[in-house]
Backbone as JSON, one array per atom type, in Angstrom:
{
  "sequence": "MAQAYTPKQIINKKFNLLPFEGAWKEFVGCPARGFSAIIWGASSSGKSSLAMQWARYLTQFGKVAYNSLEEGISHTMQMNLKRNYMDSVEGKFLLIDNEPIAELLERMTKHKSPDFLIIDSVQYMQTDKEEYKKLKRLMKEKNKGLILISQANGKEPKGELADFARYDVDLKIRVEGYKAFPTGRMNGGGSPFVIYPQKAAEYWGEVKQDDNE",
  "N": [[92.56, 91.33, 58.68], [90.33, 92.27, 61.25], [87.55, 90.4, 62.54], [84.2, 91.45, 62.01], [81.16, 92.28, 63.71], [77.57, 92.14, 63.95], [75.2, 94.13, 65.85], [73.12, 92.41, 66.77], [74.32, 89.88, 66.7], [76.22, 90.09, 68.76], [74.56, 90.66, 70.96], [73.14, 88.29, 71.16], [75.09, 86.49, 71.78], [76.47, 83.92, 73.83], [77.94, 83.94, 76.97], [80.31, 82.42, 79.15], [79.69, 82.53, 82.34], [80.81, 82.97, 85.73], [79.15, 81.51, 88.39], [78.9, 83.19, 90.87], [78.04, 83.62, 94.34], [76.32, 85.06, 97.2], [78.39, 87.02, 99.35], [80.51, 87.28, 97.57], [79.31, 87.6, 95.08], [77.96, 89.99, 95.53], [80.16, 91.57, 95.75], [81.85, 91.4, 93.32], [80.05, 90.66, 91.37], [79.0, 88.46, 88.73], [81.45, 87.46, 87.06], [82.84, 86.82, 83.75], [84.4, 83.66, 82.91], [86.95, 84.09, 81.89], [87.95, 86.4, 83.17], [89.72, 89.42, 84.19], [91.7, 90.98, 86.73], [92.88, 93.47, 89.06], [94.35, 93.9, 92.2], [95.08, 96.26, 94.61], [96.95, 97.86, 97.25], [98.12, 99.31, 100.36], [100.95, 98.18, 102.33], [100.24, 95.53, 104.57], [97.49, 95.92, 104.48], [95.64, 94.06, 103.78], [95.5, 92.95, 101.25], [96.82, 90.62, 100.2], [95.63, 88.68, 101.75], [92.98, 88.94, 100.92], [93.31, 88.08, 98.26], [94.02, 85.39, 98.72], [91.71, 84.42, 99.98], [89.94, 84.74, 97.87], [91.1, 83.02, 96.05], [90.62, 80.57, 97.32], [87.82, 80.49, 97.18], [87.51, 80.4, 94.4], [88.36, 77.84, 93.8], [86.14, 76.29, 93.73], [85.33, 76.38, 91.15], [87.33, 75.56, 89.49], [90.86, 74.83, 88.97], [93.35, 76.57, 90.81], [96.21, 78.61, 90.49], [98.83, 80.11, 92.29], [101.18, 82.42, 91.96], [103.83, 83.1, 93.8], [105.66, 85.67, 93.93], [106.67, 87.78, 95.43], [106.73, 87.04, 98.22], [107.5, 84.39, 98.07], [108.24, 81.0, 99.12], [107.57, 81.16, 102.25], [107.5, 82.02, 105.8], [105.48, 83.9, 106.27], [103.83, 83.47, 104.06], [103.08, 80.86, 104.62], [101.56, 81.31, 106.95], [99.46, 82.78, 105.87], [98.27, 80.86, 104.24], [97.43, 79.06, 106.23], [95.65, 80.66, 107.75], [93.56, 80.91, 106.0], [92.67, 78.37, 105.57], [93.68, 76.72, 103.49], [94.52, 74.13, 103.16], [92.27, 72.66, 103.0], [91.52, 72.68, 100.39], [93.17, 71.08, 98.99], [94.82, 69.82, 96.14], [93.35, 71.35, 94.42], [94.48, 73.76, 94.49], [97.45, 75.45, 93.75], [100.61, 76.4, 94.76], [103.05, 78.43, 93.48], [106.51, 78.9, 93.4], [107.95, 81.77, 92.9], [108.05, 81.97, 89.97], [109.41, 82.85, 86.86], [108.17, 85.1, 84.28], [108.36, 84.1, 81.63], [108.47, 81.31, 81.97], [106.08, 80.99, 83.25], [104.26, 81.67, 81.26], [104.72, 79.51, 79.56], [103.83, 77.43, 81.2], [101.09, 78.01, 81.38], [100.2, 77.54, 78.82], [100.01, 74.85, 78.55], [98.26, 71.68, 78.32], [95.49, 71.14, 80.41], [96.25, 73.14, 82.18], [96.21, 75.42, 85.02], [93.01, 76.91, 85.88], [92.7, 79.42, 86.86], [94.81, 82.18, 87.57], [96.92, 83.73, 89.86], [98.99, 86.46, 90.48], [101.51, 87.58, 92.54], [103.76, 89.82, 93.38], [102.86, 92.5, 91.07], [105.04, 94.22, 91.01], [107.22, 92.58, 91.24], [107.38, 91.14, 88.95], [109.21, 91.56, 86.91], [109.07, 92.31, 84.15], [107.8, 93.63, 81.0], [105.35, 95.83, 79.42], [104.57, 94.61, 77.0], [105.07, 91.86, 77.34], [103.44, 91.37, 79.49], [100.95, 91.89, 78.26], [100.92, 89.81, 76.46], [100.65, 87.61, 78.19], [98.13, 88.2, 79.34], [96.51, 88.14, 77.04], [96.8, 85.45, 76.31], [95.58, 84.19, 78.51], [92.96, 85.11, 78.24], [92.25, 84.06, 75.74], [92.28, 81.35, 76.36], [90.22, 81.28, 78.07], [90.57, 81.74, 80.84], [90.92, 82.9, 84.21], [92.59, 85.84, 85.44], [94.38, 87.3, 88.04], [95.95, 90.05, 89.38], [98.21, 91.26, 91.86], [99.1, 94.21, 93.49], [101.48, 96.5, 94.87], [101.02, 99.72, 96.47], [101.02, 103.22, 95.75], [100.31, 105.62, 97.72], [96.95, 105.96, 97.16], [96.92, 104.74, 94.75], [97.87, 102.27, 92.23], [101.24, 101.06, 92.31], [103.84, 102.09, 90.25], [104.69, 101.92, 86.71], [103.85, 99.66, 85.16], [101.88, 98.46, 86.77], [100.04, 100.55, 86.89], [99.33, 100.71, 84.2], [98.14, 98.19, 83.88], [95.95, 98.5, 85.55], [94.17, 100.07, 84.06], [93.66, 98.34, 82.05], [92.52, 95.91, 82.85], [89.51, 94.03, 83.78], [88.33, 94.17, 86.38], [88.85, 96.35, 89.05], [90.34, 96.71, 92.06], [90.64, 98.24, 95.05], [92.32, 98.09, 98.13], [91.94, 98.84, 101.5], [92.51, 99.12, 104.92], [91.57, 96.5, 105.54], [89.29, 96.24, 104.01], [87.82, 95.8, 100.8], [87.43, 97.6, 97.83], [85.54, 97.63, 95.03], [85.71, 98.46, 91.51], [85.07, 99.04, 87.99], [84.6, 96.96, 85.0], [82.06, 95.38, 85.7], [79.8, 92.6, 86.05], [77.29, 93.15, 87.57], [77.46, 93.34, 91.19], [79.72, 95.42, 93.17], [79.68, 96.15, 95.8], [81.49, 96.85, 98.85], [83.95, 94.55, 100.12], [84.47, 92.81, 103.05], [87.39, 91.88, 104.49], [88.67, 90.96, 106.89], [86.57, 91.04, 109.48], [86.83, 92.02, 112.24], [89.34, 93.38, 112.3], [88.88, 95.2, 110.25], [86.78, 96.68, 111.31], [88.04, 97.85, 113.5], [89.95, 99.46, 112.19], [88.35, 101.26, 110.73], [87.06, 102.54, 112.71], [84.79, 101.42, 113.88], [84.43, 99.89, 116.08], [84.07, 99.72, 119.54], [86.29, 100.38, 122.31], [85.84, 98.64, 124.4], [84.9, 96.4, 123.1], [87.11, 95.12, 122.18], [88.29, 93.86, 124.27]],
  "CA": [[91.47, 92.22, 59.1], [89.57, 91.71, 62.36], [86.17, 90.06, 62.23], [83.2, 92.43, 62.42], [79.93, 91.66, 64.18], [76.38, 92.98, 64.03], [74.71, 94.22, 67.23], [72.33, 91.24, 67.12], [75.24, 88.78, 66.98], [76.8, 90.29, 70.08], [73.49, 90.56, 71.95], [72.74, 86.89, 71.27], [76.25, 85.67, 72.13], [76.42, 83.35, 75.17], [79.21, 83.98, 77.68], [80.41, 81.48, 80.27], [79.84, 83.34, 83.55], [81.02, 82.27, 86.99], [77.94, 81.71, 89.21], [79.23, 83.61, 92.23], [76.89, 83.8, 95.21], [76.56, 85.69, 98.48], [79.26, 88.19, 99.45], [81.35, 87.4, 96.37], [78.47, 88.16, 94.01], [77.76, 91.4, 95.88], [81.46, 92.23, 95.59], [82.28, 91.52, 91.92], [79.05, 90.16, 90.44], [79.27, 87.15, 88.12], [82.32, 87.73, 85.92], [83.12, 85.74, 82.81], [85.51, 82.82, 83.38], [88.22, 84.68, 81.47], [88.04, 87.77, 83.69], [91.02, 89.91, 84.66], [91.52, 91.87, 87.87], [94.05, 93.91, 89.8], [94.12, 94.25, 93.59], [96.22, 97.02, 95.12], [96.78, 98.46, 98.56], [99.34, 99.5, 101.14], [101.43, 97.03, 103.08], [99.42, 95.12, 105.73], [96.11, 96.4, 104.35], [94.78, 92.9, 103.6], [95.35, 92.56, 99.84], [97.21, 89.22, 99.99], [94.6, 87.86, 102.4], [91.85, 88.95, 100.0], [93.65, 87.22, 97.13], [93.96, 83.99, 99.15], [90.29, 84.08, 100.17], [89.36, 84.63, 96.54], [91.64, 81.78, 95.48], [89.9, 79.46, 97.93], [86.48, 80.48, 96.6], [87.6, 80.03, 92.99], [88.58, 76.39, 93.64], [84.84, 75.67, 93.43], [85.08, 76.48, 89.72], [88.48, 75.09, 88.75], [92.14, 74.8, 89.67], [93.93, 77.9, 90.98], [97.66, 78.71, 90.7], [99.22, 81.36, 92.94], [102.62, 82.62, 91.76], [104.3, 83.93, 94.91], [106.91, 86.31, 93.53], [107.16, 88.69, 96.47], [107.01, 86.33, 99.46], [108.06, 83.06, 97.84], [107.83, 80.03, 100.13], [108.04, 81.84, 103.45], [106.64, 81.87, 106.97], [104.29, 84.75, 106.09], [102.94, 82.76, 103.14], [102.55, 79.73, 105.38], [100.5, 81.8, 107.83], [98.32, 83.15, 105.01], [97.63, 79.59, 103.87], [96.77, 78.52, 107.42], [94.52, 81.53, 108.11], [92.46, 80.74, 105.04], [92.33, 76.94, 105.5], [93.93, 76.27, 102.13], [94.7, 72.69, 103.15], [90.97, 72.05, 102.69], [91.33, 72.64, 98.93], [94.31, 70.31, 98.46], [94.57, 69.27, 94.81], [92.71, 72.36, 93.59], [95.26, 74.98, 94.65], [98.87, 75.21, 93.51], [101.45, 77.55, 95.07], [104.26, 78.44, 92.65], [107.56, 79.66, 94.06], [108.76, 82.75, 92.17], [108.26, 81.53, 88.59], [109.55, 83.96, 85.9], [107.05, 85.26, 83.36], [108.51, 83.23, 80.47], [108.09, 79.97, 82.38], [104.66, 81.04, 83.57], [103.58, 81.6, 79.97], [104.81, 78.12, 79.1], [102.96, 76.62, 82.06], [99.68, 78.28, 81.1], [99.84, 77.04, 77.5], [99.92, 73.39, 78.59], [96.96, 71.04, 78.5], [95.07, 71.04, 81.81], [96.86, 74.16, 83.01], [95.23, 75.98, 85.97], [91.91, 77.71, 85.33], [92.85, 80.78, 87.38], [96.19, 82.49, 87.91], [97.13, 84.91, 90.7], [100.39, 86.86, 90.5], [101.77, 88.41, 93.7], [103.01, 90.98, 92.97], [103.26, 93.1, 89.8], [106.35, 94.87, 91.15], [108.26, 91.55, 91.19], [107.24, 90.37, 87.71], [110.4, 91.78, 86.08], [108.65, 92.2, 82.76], [107.34, 94.88, 80.42], [103.94, 95.84, 79.02], [104.31, 93.68, 75.9], [105.01, 90.5, 77.86], [102.2, 91.32, 80.28], [99.82, 91.79, 77.33], [100.97, 88.45, 75.91], [100.06, 86.73, 79.2], [96.7, 88.49, 79.46], [95.86, 87.66, 75.82], [96.77, 83.99, 76.42], [94.57, 83.81, 79.5], [91.63, 85.38, 77.68], [92.02, 83.08, 74.67], [92.03, 80.05, 76.97], [89.07, 81.46, 78.96], [91.06, 81.55, 82.2], [90.94, 84.14, 84.98], [93.89, 86.39, 85.83], [94.32, 88.28, 89.12], [97.24, 90.65, 89.71], [98.28, 91.97, 93.12], [100.06, 95.29, 93.35], [101.73, 97.46, 95.93], [100.36, 100.99, 96.2], [101.64, 104.52, 96.02], [99.12, 106.31, 98.18], [95.75, 105.19, 96.83], [97.05, 104.31, 93.36], [98.83, 101.2, 92.02], [102.61, 101.56, 92.29], [104.67, 101.78, 89.1], [104.13, 102.08, 85.37], [103.16, 98.45, 84.7], [100.65, 98.31, 87.57], [99.1, 101.59, 86.46], [98.85, 100.29, 82.87], [97.24, 97.05, 84.08], [94.73, 99.0, 86.18], [93.26, 100.53, 83.01], [93.52, 97.27, 81.07], [91.76, 94.77, 83.37], [88.07, 94.18, 83.97], [87.98, 94.5, 87.76], [89.87, 97.15, 89.73], [89.98, 96.54, 93.47], [91.54, 98.91, 95.99], [92.17, 97.57, 99.48], [92.35, 99.72, 102.58], [91.97, 98.77, 106.23], [90.9, 95.2, 105.5], [88.1, 96.29, 103.17], [88.14, 95.88, 99.38], [86.48, 98.47, 97.14], [85.61, 97.27, 93.61], [85.18, 99.25, 90.41], [85.46, 98.44, 86.71], [83.59, 96.38, 84.12], [81.48, 94.28, 86.48], [78.48, 92.09, 85.74], [76.7, 93.19, 88.9], [78.43, 93.61, 92.24], [80.01, 96.81, 93.48], [79.68, 96.39, 97.25], [82.77, 96.55, 99.5], [84.12, 93.21, 100.68], [85.2, 92.88, 104.32], [88.37, 90.78, 104.49], [88.66, 90.5, 108.29], [85.61, 91.95, 110.11], [87.31, 92.68, 113.45], [90.4, 94.33, 111.94], [88.27, 96.26, 109.45], [86.01, 97.52, 112.22], [89.01, 98.63, 114.28], [90.56, 100.46, 111.32], [87.36, 102.25, 110.32], [86.45, 103.15, 113.91], [83.44, 100.88, 114.07], [84.44, 99.03, 117.25], [84.41, 100.39, 120.78], [87.43, 99.8, 122.98], [85.37, 97.52, 125.22], [84.68, 95.24, 122.24], [88.39, 94.47, 121.92], [88.79, 93.24, 125.49]],
  "C": [[90.64, 91.54, 60.19], [88.13, 91.43, 61.94], [85.22, 91.14, 62.77], [81.9, 91.72, 62.76], [78.77, 92.66, 64.12], [75.96, 93.08, 65.49], [73.94, 92.98, 67.67], [73.22, 90.05, 67.45], [75.83, 88.89, 68.37], [75.76, 90.11, 71.18], [73.1, 89.11, 72.2], [73.89, 85.95, 71.67], [76.15, 85.19, 73.59], [77.83, 83.37, 75.78], [79.16, 83.02, 78.87], [80.72, 82.26, 81.54], [80.06, 82.45, 84.77], [79.84, 82.55, 87.92], [78.27, 82.05, 90.67], [77.94, 83.83, 93.02], [77.31, 84.6, 96.45], [77.45, 86.92, 98.4], [80.11, 88.39, 98.22], [80.56, 87.97, 95.19], [78.21, 89.63, 94.28], [79.02, 92.22, 95.62], [81.81, 92.46, 94.12], [81.27, 90.98, 90.91], [79.36, 88.75, 89.97], [80.13, 87.37, 86.88], [82.42, 86.55, 84.97], [84.32, 84.94, 83.31], [86.87, 83.44, 83.03], [88.38, 86.12, 81.95], [89.48, 88.13, 84.05], [90.78, 90.92, 85.76], [92.87, 92.31, 88.42], [93.6, 94.35, 91.19], [95.32, 95.07, 94.05], [95.89, 97.64, 96.48], [98.12, 98.59, 99.26], [99.74, 98.21, 101.84], [100.54, 96.79, 104.3], [98.0, 95.67, 105.68], [95.12, 95.25, 104.15], [94.69, 92.39, 102.17], [95.74, 91.11, 99.57], [96.21, 88.27, 100.63], [93.35, 87.8, 101.53], [92.11, 88.0, 98.83], [93.56, 85.74, 97.5], [92.53, 83.55, 99.39], [89.59, 83.89, 98.83], [89.82, 83.34, 95.87], [90.87, 80.57, 96.02], [88.49, 79.35, 97.34], [86.5, 79.99, 95.15], [87.84, 78.54, 92.78], [87.27, 75.64, 93.44], [84.6, 75.57, 91.92], [86.26, 76.01, 88.86], [89.75, 75.13, 89.6], [92.77, 76.2, 89.67], [95.44, 77.8, 91.21], [97.98, 80.09, 91.26], [100.73, 81.49, 92.82], [103.12, 83.61, 92.8], [105.67, 84.5, 94.58], [107.52, 87.11, 94.67], [107.56, 87.95, 97.74], [107.69, 84.99, 99.25], [107.46, 82.04, 98.81], [108.4, 80.52, 101.45], [107.08, 81.58, 104.61], [105.36, 82.7, 106.83], [103.3, 84.11, 105.12], [102.3, 81.57, 103.83], [101.39, 80.16, 106.28], [99.26, 82.21, 107.04], [97.55, 81.9, 104.59], [96.84, 79.01, 105.04], [95.53, 79.32, 107.77], [93.31, 81.27, 107.24], [92.15, 79.27, 104.73], [92.55, 76.36, 104.1], [94.22, 74.77, 102.03], [93.4, 71.96, 102.82], [90.69, 71.98, 101.2], [92.56, 71.99, 98.26], [93.94, 69.68, 97.12], [93.91, 70.26, 93.86], [93.47, 73.69, 93.61], [96.75, 74.65, 94.55], [99.65, 76.49, 93.83], [102.76, 77.42, 94.29], [105.28, 79.38, 93.28], [108.36, 80.5, 93.06], [109.08, 82.31, 90.74], [108.34, 82.73, 87.65], [108.42, 83.96, 84.87], [107.14, 84.33, 82.15], [108.07, 81.8, 80.8], [106.6, 79.89, 82.72], [103.82, 80.97, 82.3], [103.58, 80.18, 79.44], [103.88, 77.22, 79.89], [101.5, 76.78, 81.64], [99.25, 77.85, 79.7], [99.59, 75.53, 77.5], [98.49, 72.92, 78.78], [96.69, 70.86, 79.99], [95.85, 72.0, 82.72], [95.8, 74.75, 83.94], [94.2, 76.88, 85.3], [91.99, 79.17, 85.75], [94.29, 80.98, 87.83], [96.24, 83.78, 88.72], [98.62, 85.2, 90.73], [100.59, 87.88, 91.61], [103.28, 88.68, 93.81], [103.56, 91.51, 91.64], [104.68, 93.64, 89.86], [107.51, 93.87, 91.08], [108.21, 90.73, 89.91], [108.47, 90.48, 86.8], [110.08, 91.58, 84.59], [108.19, 93.56, 82.26], [105.89, 94.75, 79.98], [103.64, 94.79, 77.96], [104.19, 92.24, 76.4], [103.78, 90.32, 78.75], [101.0, 91.13, 79.36], [99.77, 90.4, 76.69], [100.32, 87.46, 76.88], [98.56, 86.95, 79.29], [95.93, 87.98, 78.24], [95.74, 86.13, 75.85], [95.67, 83.54, 77.36], [93.16, 84.01, 78.95], [91.29, 84.37, 76.59], [91.66, 81.71, 75.23], [90.88, 80.1, 77.98], [89.44, 81.18, 80.41], [91.17, 82.9, 82.91], [92.34, 84.54, 85.42], [93.69, 87.46, 86.9], [95.73, 88.74, 89.44], [97.14, 91.34, 91.07], [99.38, 93.01, 92.99], [100.25, 96.05, 94.65], [101.07, 98.78, 95.53], [101.29, 102.16, 96.47], [100.5, 105.46, 96.42], [97.9, 105.44, 97.92], [95.76, 104.69, 95.39], [98.01, 103.12, 93.26], [100.23, 101.77, 91.83], [103.34, 101.12, 91.02], [103.92, 101.82, 87.78], [103.33, 100.87, 84.92], [101.85, 98.26, 85.46], [99.6, 99.33, 87.16], [98.51, 101.25, 85.1], [97.83, 99.17, 83.03], [95.92, 97.5, 84.67], [93.7, 99.45, 85.14], [92.94, 99.43, 81.99], [92.59, 96.15, 81.53], [90.28, 95.09, 83.53], [87.71, 94.75, 85.35], [89.14, 95.22, 88.44], [89.47, 97.21, 91.2], [91.03, 97.19, 94.37], [91.24, 98.41, 97.39], [92.72, 98.59, 100.48], [91.71, 99.26, 103.88], [91.12, 97.52, 106.24], [89.5, 95.24, 104.88], [88.55, 96.44, 101.72], [87.02, 96.63, 98.66], [86.57, 98.25, 95.64], [85.07, 98.34, 92.67], [85.55, 98.52, 89.12], [84.28, 97.84, 85.97], [82.98, 95.15, 84.78], [80.1, 93.9, 85.95], [77.72, 91.98, 87.06], [77.76, 93.53, 89.93], [78.6, 95.09, 92.51], [80.03, 97.13, 94.95], [81.06, 96.09, 97.83], [82.77, 95.16, 100.1], [84.97, 93.34, 101.94], [86.1, 91.65, 104.42], [88.46, 90.14, 105.87], [87.77, 91.46, 109.08], [86.15, 92.71, 111.31], [88.36, 93.75, 113.13], [89.85, 95.5, 111.13], [87.51, 97.23, 110.35], [86.92, 98.4, 113.07], [89.59, 99.77, 113.44], [89.59, 101.59, 111.01], [86.61, 102.86, 111.5], [85.07, 102.68, 114.2], [83.32, 99.99, 115.3], [84.82, 99.86, 118.47], [85.57, 99.67, 121.45], [87.04, 98.58, 123.78], [85.21, 96.25, 124.4], [85.97, 94.48, 121.99], [88.93, 93.73, 123.13], [88.24, 91.83, 125.65]]
}
């Protein structure tokens, strides 16, 4: 039987929140360390760049692992790393090359495993809901953050697993035209996050032609 709590016990409970500041706090507030999120968007909309920028920011609070299922170790991944100056967080960021879910679960159970895990993308996980829930439960129990990246079908996450995860996670982030739009169970936040100002301005018609010359 599950443990039951009184309202006072819950109200007085202390949670370990991430002290986000600036644009990140405006974007997603100050989530608990064991937060979960899904980022989805069309190809070339900026979702992988957002994930890498977030990974870099999260290295201030612990070690970050990025499981590159879709791109693997590729030139496009190399360029993403360079664009976001990931060499400056050497030792705090780990790029994993296409690790299957079973091995990923084993990795995250180990002592001193990464504090945050990013999976890119859901469509390449080759798993089912039960195994996904096992991973999410493990991350929550160990008070570690989980970020999923998903392809999109129109303005919705693509596929059954991504759609299931969208309703299961804390933070739901849709990316379009190099802007990220957050919703979900946030502790503050809620403002759009601009991934690349110039590209976002061009997409949303906020830049005159003369500004591009």
